[in-house]
N, C-alpha and C positions, 0 to 999 in steps of 0.2 A: 622817311618812313610815311605810308599813308595813314589817313585818319582812322581807319578801321583797324588798323595793327596798332596804332597809337591808344585808341581806346581800350584795347584787350591786353595790353601790357607787352612783356617780352614773351616770344614764342616758348611754348613748352611742348617738348616731344610727347606722343602718345604712348600710354603706357601698354604693355604687353596684352592686357586685356582690352584696352580700346581698339587696338591693332587687329587682334583676333576677331572682335565683334564686327569691325568693319569689313574684315575678310569674308566672315560667315554670312553678313548681309548682302555682300556682293554676288557670293556664289548662289545664296537662295534667290535672288532676283534674276540671275543667269538661267538658272534650273527653271524657273516658272517661266520664262521666255522661251525656253527650249520646249516645254510642255504644250505651249499654244498650238491649237489646231490650226493647220495650213491646208486649205483645199487642195486635195490630189489632183483635181481636173487640169490644173495648168501648172505644168512644170516651171515654166518663166516665172510665175509668181513664187513658187518655191524658193528658187534661186535668189530672187530679188529679197525676199524676206530672211533668208541665210545670210546675205551679204549684210542687210540693215542690222540684223543680230550681232554679227561679228564688228561692225563698225561701232554699234552702241557699246558693245564689250570693250573695246579698244578706247573709247572716249571715257568709260566709266574707269577704267585702270588708270589713265591719264589723269583723270579728276582725282582719283584717291591719291596718286602720287604726288601730285601738287599740294593737295590739302595736308600732306604729312612732311612736305619738304620744307617747310618755314620760309618759303618764298613768298613775295608780295604778290597779290593778283595783278594781271595786266589790266589797264584801264580799258 
């Protein structure tokens, strides 16, 4: 067990309220990112921005899943 998890004690699963709040927060961040203005002059910039937003969304989902999985973080 790592020192970070040892100092916190045993893993506690999130409550339904905590899980719902995390999901709502993730949805709000995604919504705000979709609303950002992207210049229409350059189609390549729009495609790159869309790809970055999708990758960030995937990373965010992975981080949320790892945070609630009870697994120890990798060094």
